[in-house]
Structure formats: structure tokens, C-alpha cells
C-alpha positions in Angstrom: 13.6 16.2 -16.9 14.1 12.5 -17.7 11.7 10.4 -19.8 10.4 7.4 -17.9 8.5 4.5 -19.4 6.5 2.2 -17.1 5.6 -1.3 -17.7 3.1 -3.6 -16.0 3.4 -7.4 -16.2 0.3 -9.5 -16.3 0.1 -13.2 -15.5 -1.4 -15.3 -18.3 -1.9 -18.5 -16.4 -0.9 -20.7 -13.5 2.4 -21.8 -15.1 5.6 -20.7 -13.5 7.7 -21.5 -16.5 9.7 -18.4 -17.4 8.7 -18.6 -21.1 5.0 -18.4 -20.6 3.5 -16.5 -17.7 3.8 -12.8 -18.7 2.8 -10.2 -21.2 4.4 -6.7 -21.1 2.2 -3.7 -21.3 3.7 -0.3 -21.9 1.9 2.5 -20.1 1.3 5.9 -21.8 3.5 7.7 -19.3 5.4 10.7 -20.7 7.5 12.1 -17.9 6.5 10.8 -14.5 6.8 8.4 -11.6 5.2 6.8 -8.6 3.1 4.2 -10.6 0.4 2.1 -9.0 -2.0 -0.6 -10.1 -5.5 -1.4 -9.0 -7.9 -4.2 -10.1 -11.6 -3.5 -9.3 -14.0 -6.1 -8.0 -15.3 -6.5 -11.6 -11.8 -7.2 -12.9 -11.1 -3.9 -14.5 -7.4 -2.9 -14.2 -6.3 0.7 -13.6 -2.8 2.1 -13.8 -2.1 5.3 -12.0 1.0 7.6 -12.0 2.1 11.2 -11.4 3.1 13.1 -14.6 5.8 15.7 -14.1 4.3 18.7 -16.1 7.2 21.0 -15.3 9.6 21.8 -12.5 6.8 22.9 -10.2 3.6 21.3 -11.5 2.5 17.6 -11.2 -0.6 15.9 -12.5 -2.3 12.6 -11.5 -3.2 10.5 -14.5 -4.9 7.1 -14.9 -5.5 4.6 -17.7 -7.7 1.5 -17.9 -6.8 -1.8 -19.6 -8.9 -2.4 -22.7 -8.4 -5.2 -25.2 -4.9 -5.7 -24.0 -3.9 -2.1 -24.2 -3.9 0.9 -21.8 -6.3 3.6 -22.7 -5.3 7.2 -23.3 -4.4 8.9 -20.0 -7.1 10.8 -18.2 -6.3 13.6 -15.7 -7.6 13.4 -12.2 -6.0 16.5 -10.7 -2.9 18.7 -10.9 -1.1 21.1 -8.6 2.0 23.0 -7.7 2.4 22.1 -4.1 2.3 18.3 -4.1 4.5 16.1 -2.0 5.9 13.6 -4.5 7.9 10.8 -3.0 9.0 7.4 -4.3 7.9 5.5 -1.2 4.6 7.3 -0.5 2.7 7.0 -3.8 -0.8 7.8 -4.9 -3.6 5.2 -5.3 -6.9 4.7 -7.1 -9.8 2.5 -6.2 -13.1 1.8 -8.0 -16.3 -0.1 -7.8 -18.5 0.2 -10.8 -18.4 3.7 -12.2 -17.6 5.1 -8.7 -13.9 5.9 -8.4 -11.7 7.5 -5.7 -8.0 8.6 -6.1 -5.6 10.1 -3.6 -2.4 12.1 -3.7 -0.3 14.0 -1.2 -0.3 17.8 -0.9 1.9 20.1 1.2 0.2 21.7 4.2 3.0 23.8 5.7 6.7 24.7 5.2 8.1 21.7 7.1 9.7 19.0 4.9 7.2 16.4 6.0 4.1 18.5 6.5 1.6 17.1 4.0 -2.0 16.0 3.8 -3.9 13.3 2.1 -6.3 14.6 -0.6 -9.0 12.3 -2.1 -11.0 13.1 -5.2 -14.1 11.2 -6.4 -15.7 10.4 -9.8 -19.2 9.0 -10.3 -18.9 8.5 -14.1 -15.9 6.2 -14.5 -13.3 8.9 -14.3 -14.6 11.4 -16.8 -15.2 14.1 -14.2 -13.6 14.5 -10.8 -14.9 16.3 -7.7 -12.9 18.8 -5.6 -10.7 16.9 -3.2 -11.4 16.4 0.5 -9.0 15.5 3.4 -9.9 12.3 5.3 -8.1 13.4 8.5 -9.7 16.3 10.4 -7.0 17.1 12.9 -5.9 20.3 11.1 -2.3 19.7 12.3 0.7 20.4 10.0 2.3 16.9 10.1 2.8 13.8 8.0 -0.3 12.1 6.7 0.3 9.4 4.1 1.0 5.8 3.1 -2.7 5.4 2.2 -4.7 2.3 1.3 -8.2 2.6 -0.1 -10.6 -0.3 -0.5 -14.3 -0.4 -1.7 -16.6 -1.7 1.0 -19.9 -1.5 -0.9 -21.3 0.2 -4.0 -21.7 3.4 -1.9 -18.8 3.4 0.5 -15.0 3.1 0.6 -12.5 2.8 3.5 -9.3 4.8 3.7 -6.4 3.9 6.0 -3.3 5.9 6.5 -0.3 6.7 8.7 -1.0 9.8 10.8 1.6 12.1 12.4 -0.7 14.4 14.4 0.9 13.0 17.6 4.4 13.1 16.3 4.8 16.9 16.0 6.8 18.9 18.6 3.7 20.8 19.6 1.5 17.7 20.1 4.0 15.6 22.0 5.3 15.9 25.5 7.8 13.0 25.4 11.6 13.3 25.4 13.9 13.2 22.4 14.6 9.5 22.8 11.2 8.8 21.2 11.9 10.9 18.1 10.8 9.3 14.8 12.9 8.9 11.6 12.0 12.5 10.6 13.0 14.1 13.9 9.6 14.5 15.3 8.6 13.7 18.8 5.9 11.2 19.7 4.6 8.4 17.5 3.0 7.9 14.2 -0.5 6.3 14.4 -2.6 4.2 12.1 -6.0 5.7 11.4 -9.0 5.1 9.2 -12.2 6.7 7.9 -15.1 5.7 5.7 -16.4 8.0 3.0 -19.3 7.9 0.6 -19.9 9.0 -3.0 -20.5 12.6 -1.8 -17.3 12.7 0.3 -19.0 12.5 3.7 -16.8 11.1 6.4 -17.8 8.6 9.1 -16.5 5.8 11.2 -13.2 7.7 11.9 -11.0 5.8 14.2 -7.5 5.3 15.5 -6.5 1.7 14.9 -3.0 1.6 16.4 -1.4 4.3 18.6 2.2 3.6 17.7 3.4 2.3 14.3 6.5 2.4 12.2 7.0 5.8 10.6 7.1 5.3 6.9 6.3 1.7 5.8 3.5 1.3 3.3 0.1 -0.1 4.5 -2.1 -2.5 2.7 -5.7 -3.6 2.9 -7.9 -6.4 1.6 -11.6 -7.3 1.9 -12.6 -10.7 3.3 -16.0 -12.2 3.5 -16.4 -10.7 7.0 -14.9 -7.3 6.3 -11.6 -5.4 5.8 -8.2 -6.4 7.1 -5.3 -4.0 7.3 -1.6 -4.9 7.5 1.3 -2.6 8.5 4.6 -2.5 10.2 4.2 -2.0 13.9 6.7 -0.4 16.4 7.1 -1.3 20.0 8.8 0.8 22.7 11.8 -1.4 22.3 12.0 -0.7 18.5 10.7 -4.1 17.5 9.2 -3.5 14.0 7.2 -6.6 13.0 4.1 -6.9 10.9 0.7 -6.4 12.5 -2.9 -6.7 11.4 -6.2 -5.2 12.5 -9.6 -6.6 11.3 -13.1 -5.2 11.3 -15.6 -7.8 12.5 -19.2 -6.8 12.8 -18.3 -3.1 12.3 -15.8 -3.3 15.3 -12.0 -3.1 14.8 -10.0 -5.7 16.6 -6.9 -4.9 18.7 -3.6 -5.1 16.7 -2.0 -8.5 16.6 1.3 -9.7 15.2 1.4 -11.8 12.1 4.6 -13.5 13.3 7.2 -12.6 15.9 10.3 -11.9 13.7 11.6 -9.7 16.6 13.3 -7.4 14.1 14.8 -4.7 16.2 15.7 -1.7 14.1 16.1 1.9 15.3 14.8 3.5 12.0 12.1 2.8 9.6 13.1 0.3 6.8 10.5 1.8 4.4 9.4 -1.7 3.4 5.8 -2.4 4.1 3.8 -5.6 3.9 1.1 -6.8 1.4 -2.1 -8.7 1.8 -4.5 -10.5 -0.5 -7.8 -12.2 0.3 -10.0 -14.8 -1.2 -13.2 -15.3 0.8 -12.2 -16.3 4.3 -8.6 -17.0 3.2 -5.8 -14.4 3.6 -2.2 -14.4 2.5 0.3 -11.8 3.8 3.8 -11.2 2.5 6.5 -9.1 4.2 10.2 -8.4 4.4 12.3 -8.8 7.6 16.0 -8.6 8.4 15.9 -9.8 12.0 19.2 -11.3 13.2 20.8 -9.5 10.2 19.2 -12.1 7.8 17.1 -10.5 5.0 14.1 -12.6 4.2 10.8 -12.4 2.3 8.1 -14.3 4.2 4.5 -15.4 3.4 1.9 -16.6 5.9 -1.6 -17.9 5.3 -4.8 -17.7 7.3 -7.9 -19.8 6.8 -10.2 -17.7 8.9 -9.9 -14.1 8.0 -6.7 -13.4 9.8 -7.6 -14.5 13.3 -4.5 -16.7 13.3 -1.8 -17.6 10.8 0.2 -20.6 9.7 3.9 -20.7 10.2 5.6 -18.4 7.7 7.2 -19.7 4.5 10.4 -18.1 3.2 10.2 -17.5 -0.6 13.2 -15.3 -1.5 16.4 -16.6 -3.2 18.9 -15.6 -0.5 19.5 -11.8 -0.8 16.2 -9.9 -1.0 15.6 -6.2 -0.7 11.9 -6.6 -0.1 9.3 -4.3 -1.8 6.8 -7.1 -1.8 3.3 -7.6 -3.2 1.0 -10.6 -3.2 -2.1 -11.8 -5.1 -4.1 -14.9 -4.2 -5.1 -17.0 -7.2 -7.3 -19.5 -5.2 -8.0 -20.3 -1.6 -4.7 -22.1 -1.1 -2.1 -20.4 -3.4 -0.7 -17.0 -4.2 1.9 -15.3 -6.4 4.4 -13.1 -4.6 6.8 -10.5 -6.1 9.8 -8.9 -4.5 13.2 -7.4 -5.4 16.2 -9.6 -5.2 19.8 -8.4 -5.2 22.5 -10.1 -7.3 26.2 -9.5 -7.6 25.7 -7.2 -10.6 22.2 -5.9 -10.4 18.7 -6.1 -8.8 15.9 -8.1 -10.2 12.1 -8.2 -9.8 11.2 -11.8 -9.0 8.0 -13.8 -8.6 7.2 -17.1 -7.0 4.1 -19.2 -6.5 3.5 -20.2 -2.9 0.8 -22.3 -1.4 -0.1 -23.3 2.2 2.2 -26.3 1.6 5.2 -24.2 0.7 7.0 -22.5 -2.2 6.3 -24.1 -5.6 9.1 -24.2 -8.2 11.8 -21.6 -8.8 11.3 -17.9 -8.9 10.6 -16.2 -12.2 12.8 -13.3 -13.1 
């Protein structure tokens, strides 16, 4: 079992000079993977990862950032039948002392039969409740690629890709509509709210046909949550779409931009979204017309419409994007760029007026 040490980079200011913007923070990970980072509404940073206890046992650990260092790891849960995958990683969300964390657990013998499990803590992560499953279809299928966002001090929203319609038993379509994992039918995008006691409500299907295994992302605007994901048309166009909840009603899916990327299989390369009040920034990867690109688009009114996208990569990106708005007009974007000898994590500042300066390696 290999030792893995994870690092998180934190921005120290608005400068994009390579010598000044980062500090490197080592996480207390022993033997693990699938790291994730969450910053709560009050500014507390959480790191999450799966620790590999032995060949059959995994544990979910988290740490908080205190005085420039990560705290000692605290265990959320552990199990012997988890689904551990580099692309479909766990998450943690928090508002005040109320926290929620999710992981994936096998539900049947099929290679992609797994469920989302969510555990809650009401004392800042000292104690965790038994997990509940946010989807109540009871079908052995894929359920994953989860995003969780606090809506209020008493409720959170979970969004995930749901394979209940993509199983052989659930679908009556022919084999031409088989997804990347050989199932019939289509993956869907679904959501549910839950409270501090694990009660579920506002369960809904948001999109009836989406890309099979691209990550989702979610942000909270002044009017409610917005969700971004990779869509999938009947003609295998897999561009980035958004749904918004306005006055407790979800909008119909609409495209961020018509890249018209036609691809027969899932690229496993989801979008990212960040919000500041009414302002939204979305980053994504596309390879339409065999031209890989990382794009960013801004919206000034909660995602109702977007500006023309801005290309921010350096010519040969692999994607894996994330984005964070730093004010109402600017954001930092990170992605992976391929060079002749290696791959690099790069970051660039972008505003509504365009890319600013060179990317930081």
C-alpha cells in the first residue's frame, strides 16, 4: 500500500506573481486518496479524504485549518464495502457546528452498483450519526458525483447523478442508448433537501438525461442554489448545462454555451461554479472540433444568461477545473495543463474583461 501525502495550496492575496500567491499546507494523510476541500460560509476550511486502513477497509477522515495548520484527523465513518474511485470522490459541507459528509457504498454485486451515504454531525464533527441514503428508489444502480450545499442553518441540498433509469430492468430502450458502463437508458440529475435530523424533502428530478460520469457542482446565489453539470443530448452533444432554483421552483435546464462537443463516451471532466451575490462564474473543459480548451463565462444575474466565454488555458489542457470568485467581477481558475514532459496544475485570474496575466504553475 503506497504512502500518499496530499497538499492544499492557499492564495495569500490578489497578486498573480509566481513568487507570492501560495502557501503549501501538508495534510495529515497517512495512506489514502480522493481528497476534497470545502470552505464553510463562515470561512472555515475543511480537508476530506479516504484513508486506506487495509486491503478491504476504508475510513473517511477530515481536518480543519487552524492557525495555518491542519488539525489532527477525525474519523467520520469506515466500512469494508465502499466504492472508492478517483473521479467520484466524497464531500463535506458545514454551516456552523452542523456538518454533513458523503461517501459511496456498494449496494449489489454489479461493478457500478453503489449508493450515496450521508452522515451528519451537530457538534462540529465530534460525533456522527448513522448514514442515510438521499435517493429512495431502492434500485441497484449508480448513484454518485454528489454536490452538497448549505441552504440555511437547518437545511442542506444534495444533488447527484442517478442511474435508476439506466439499469437493464428499468429501461426499455435498445442497446444504441447504452451508457459508458454498458447500461441501458439514461443517467438523470436529481436532488433532495435534508435537515439536521436526516429528514428528506423537496426530492426532484432536475434533468432526465445527462452525461454519465462527469462531476457536478453547486453554488448558492442571493436568490438560491444553482447547479452545473455536463448534459447529454440524443445526438451525443455533451455541453455544460445549468439549473437554478428560483422561489423554490427549479428552472428547466439551459446550456451555458453551445460548444457542440459531440463525443460518444463520457469525458469524466465536470464543470465548476462559484457565486458572489448575484454574480456567477462557471469554468469547464471542452474538446469540440478536436480542440481542447478551458473556458470561463460570467453571469451578472444569477445565471439567467451568460457572457461570451473566455478561454484561459495555455494551449494543451486536460481540464479538471475548479473556480473561485474573489469579487463580483473576477475569479481564480485552476486546471491541469499538459506539457511535452509532464502535466502541471495551473492557475489564472480571469475577470469579465478577460484573462489577466500569465498562468501560475
